[in-house]
N, C-alpha and C positions, 0 to 999 in steps of 0.2 A: 435356572437362569440367574447369573450373577447380578446383584444390585449394586449400582454405584451412586455416589452423591450426584455426579455430573457426567454426562456424555458430551464430548466435543467432536463435532463432525468437521473435518477439513484440517490438513496438516500444512497449511501455509503459515506465515508468521503469526497471524491473528489467532488461528486455532491453537498452535503450539504454545504461544505465550500465555493465552488464557489457561490452557491446561497446566502449564508450569506454575502460574500464580495460584491456582486452586490447589495443586499438589503441595506447594510450599506452605499453604495455610492448613494442611492436614486433612483435606478432603480426599475421598476416593474418586478418581477420575479415569475415564477411558477415552482415548483419542482414536477415532476411526478415520481412515483415509481410503478413498476408492482406488487410487493409483498404487502401483507396487513400490513406489519410493517418492520422496519429495521431488516435485518437478523442477527442472532446471532451465526451462524455456525462458527466453528474455522477458523479464517482467520488471517490477519495481526494484530500484537499486539505491535510492537516496533516502537517508534518514536525517530529517531536519534536527537541528540542535535542540529543538523543543521536546523531542520524544526521547532524548538520550537519558534524561533523569529516570524515566519509567523503565527503560531497558536496564539501567544501572540498579534500580531497586530490585529487579528480578535476578541480579547477580551475574549477568552475562555480558556487561558492557566491555569489560577488559578483554574477554575472549573475542568479542566482535571487533574490537579495535585491532587486535592482533591479526585477524583474518582480512579485514577491510583496511581503509585508510581514511584519515580525517583531512578535511580541506576547507578553505575559506573563500576561494576565488570564484567569482561569477562573472559572466560576460554576456552582453547582448551583441550579436553580430548581424549587421545589415548586409545581406547577401549581395544586393545589387551594387552597393557602393564600397564595400569592404570596411565600413566604419565599425569600430568596436567601442562599446560603452561598458567599462569595467566597474565592478563593485566587489565588496568583501564582507563576509560574515564576521570578520575581525573587528568590526565596529561594535560588536557585542561584548568585547573584552571588558570584564568587570561587572557586566550586567547579567551574565548567564554562567552557570557552573561549567558548561561545555559550549564555548563560543565557536563552534565549528559544526559542519555536517559530517556524517559518516557515509562512505560509499562502499557498497558490496551488493552482489545479487541477493534478492530476498530469500532465495533457497539456502544461501549460506547462513543467514540469521536463523532461519527455521531449523537448519541442521544443528547449529550451536545450541539452540533452546531444546531441541529434541534430545541431544546428548545429556543435557542437564536433567531433563524430565525423566529419563530412563534410570536415573540414580535413585528415584523414589519408589519404595515398595508399594505405595498407595496409588501408583500410576501404571496404566496398561496402555500399550500402543499397538494398534492393528492396522497394517496396510493391506491392500488388495481386498478391501471390505467396503462394498458399495451399498449405500442406503437405498432401500426400495420401498420402505414404508415407515411412517411415524404416527403413532397413536398415543394419545394422552388421556389420563383420567384424573380423578381427584388426588391420587396418591403419587403419580409419577408419569414417566414417559417410557413407552416401549418402542424400540427401533428394530425393524426387520432389515436384514442385510443379506447380500449375496457374496459368497466367498468361493475360492477354488474348491472347497469341500462341500459346497451347497448352501442352503439357507440356514441362517442363525438369527438369534434375537439377543438384544441387550436391553437392560432396564436401568433407569436412573430416576432420581428425584427431579432433575432438571436437565435440559439439553441446550447446548449452544451450537447454532448453525453458523459455521465459518467456512462454508464450502463454495465460496465464489459467487460471481454474478449470476450464474445459472443454477443457483442453490436448489438442490432437491429438498432441503429442509423447508425453505421458504415456500416452495410450491406445494409441499405436503400440507401446509396449513392454509392454503388458499389465499395467501397474501399477494396483493398486487405489487408490481414494481413500476411505480409511476414515474413518468418523465419522458425523455426523448433520446433518440439515437442519432449521432452525427452521420451525415451521408458518406464522408470519406472513410477509408480503411487505413488505420495506422499500420505501418510495418516496422517492428522493432528488430534491429539487427545488432548482433555482437560481432565486432570486427577488431582485428589487430592492425593498428595503424598509428603512426606517431603524429597525432594532432598537435601535441605540445610543441613540436619542432616548428610548426607553422604559427605559433603564437596563440593557440586556442587555450582559453581557460578550461579547467577540468569540469566545469559546468558551463556550457555555451548554449544559449537560446538563439537560434538563427531565424531571422525575420525575413520572410518572403512569401508572397501568395502562391508561388509554385514550389520553391525549394526551401520552404520553412522546415526546420528540423530541430530536434533536441540532440545535442552531441555532448556526452558525458563520459568521463573515465570511470571504469567499473572497479578495477583492481590494480595491483602493482605489477602485473605481468604484461602490460601493454594492451589489455583488452578495453575497448570502448563500446559504448552504446550509441548508435545512430538511429534515430526514429524519424520517419518522414510519413507523409500522407499520400496514399495512392488514390487515384481517381476511383469513384464508386463503381464505375462500369468495368473495371479491370477484373477478370475472372481470378479467383483466388489461386487456381492452379498455375497461373502465369506469373504470379508475383515474384516467385523465386528467380525465374529466368530474367526478370526485369531489374533485379538488384544491380547488376553491372552498369546498366544505363543510368540508374540513380547515382551510384557511387562516382561515375564519371563527372557528374555535376557537383556532388557534395564533398568529394575529397579535395583538399586545398592544393595538393601536389600530384605528381605523376608516379610516386613510389607505389610498389606493389602492396596490396593488402591481403589479409587472410580472413575470410568470412568464417566465423566460428558457429553461428546459429542465427536463425531468424524466425519471426513469428508474426503473422498478420492478425489483427483483431479489430473488432468494431469498438467504437467509443460511445459511451453513454453518459447522460446526466440523469440518473434514476435513483429513486429511494423507495424502500418498502413502505407500504401503508402503515405499518407499525413494526417495531423491532422487538415486540413482545406479544406472543400469542399463548396465554396461559403459562405453562411450564417450559415453553420454547422461546429462546432468545436468539436474536440474530446479531452478528457483528461483522465488520469488514465489508468486503464486496458483496456478501450475501445480503447485507442491509442497505448498501448504497454504492453506486458506481459512478465514477467521474473520469473524464479524460485525464491523462497523466501529466499534463504540462504544469509544472510547479511542484510535482510530487505530493499532491494533496490527498490522493486516494489511500495509499498505505499509511500516511500520517493520520488520516481520520480513523482508519481501522485500528491503529495502535492506541489512539486516544480512547476508542471504544473499549479496548482491552483493559486499559489501566483503571477504568472505573467499574467495568463489569465484573471482573473476578473478585474484587473486594465486595461489591454489592451482593453478589450471589453467595459468597462465603458468609457474610453477615446474616443473610436470610436463612441459610441452611443451619447455621449455628445458633439461630434464634435471637441474635442481638439486633435485628432489624426486621420490620414488617415487610411483607413481599410487595407492598406498594412502592418500595424503592426501585423495583424493577420497571414499574410504569414510568417513574421519573427518568430512569436510564433511557428508555425508549423515547420519551418526549424530548429530553435534552440533546441526545445524540442526533435525532432527526432534525431538530431545529438547527443545530450547529451545521449539519451538512447542507440543509436547504438554504440557510440564510448566510452562511459564511464560505464553506468549502466549495460548493458547486458554482456559485456566482463568480468567485475568484478564478477557479479553474477555467470557466467559460471565457472570462475576460482574457486570460493568458492565451487561450487557443485563438481567439479572434486577433490578438496582437501578432502572433507568430505566423498565422496562416491566412488571415482574411483581411489584412490591411492593404488594399490595393490602390485606394485613392491617395495621390501624392500629398495633398494637403492634410489629410487625416494622418498619414504616416509621419509627416514632419511634426505634427502636433504631438503625436505619441513619443517620437524621438526626443523632442524638446523636453518633455517631462522626464524621460530617462536620463538625459544629459544633466538636467538640474539635480536629479536625485543622486547621480554619481558624484556631484560636486558638493553634496551636503551630507556630512556624516550623521547629523541628527535625523535627517530624512531617511537615510539608509537604515538607521537603527529602527525607526518606526516600521519601515518596510519589512525588515527581517523579523521583527517581533510579531508580525502578522500571524505566523503559524501557531503562536501561543493561543490565539483566539479559537483555534479548533479544539482546544482542551476543555473538558468538563471538570470542574473542581470535584474532589471526592464527595460521593453521595452518602458515605457512611464513614465511621471511624475505622481505619484499616485494622483487620484482625491480625494479631501476631501469628507468625508462622510457627508451626510445631517443630 
């Protein structure tokens, strides 16, 4: 049985970027993914300005910018009245090295990072490899998997579980996933439609208790993401058939659209009871899950990544005590519970739950004032930097 420094479970952006950072530092790493390839179902697609430095440090930002596109425009759109309240990340010019956000499907970033990871002789990638058991002892972790060829095992000093909100790794350690699940079901759709022709910003947050939606441009081919909330009593098998009814209300014109893909999913505000169980670490949605409004889920997962691979490298190379992994767990849990989850919940309430006219007008007054105040906008856009944890160790030079 081959022994690695680190096993990483899950080939989403958080898993692949962790594996890439570890490989660049000279550690032997194996990445395991249950599916046959990186999934391309509609999921996260916005990379806030604040995470781009970390992506750049891994050496893949230029490639990501070639695949995706950068943008600064934001808009709140009041469905009932047609009012638009516009803002711009451009207010961060001179304050941030990358004063813009990057848009592309998360599978695209994972693919770019995977291509880079495969350049390293000390990295191994296995798809169609489903984890069925995780056992740890004083010296390491043994993972049992099922593949097309039968049962196999992998061994490593440490394991990172980045295998999503339903994490098999988290469950294997008996860790709870504390919090709540929203009653509505979100439906994320990828659709070809010219929203810009109708004056939509490339990131539009639509406010309405019935027709609240997130409408954002995904790429340069005319593909957009439209995400709305279905009633919780709607059977999942009927949600696809109901998309035309929703689009009749959500599309601003009567031009034809092309539905590319859709995915219903439940929304959570949950966090693992700990992000460290001995030699097992959690990151991304395996550690914490939030509703997607504001893009704080993937942002949180990337900020997990940027401190975890450095901390784990230092522990394995003997330049830091393993107590730094406890600090990782404590700080990333605190940041999610005190910063990311409350803000994402407030975002959801604004878009989908503000039905009282007086309350709505009070919220809109705040947004209008913010749009007219550059300094206020700067503070608003700087918020995502609060999701970052400063380095826990001195970064180890890559080999």
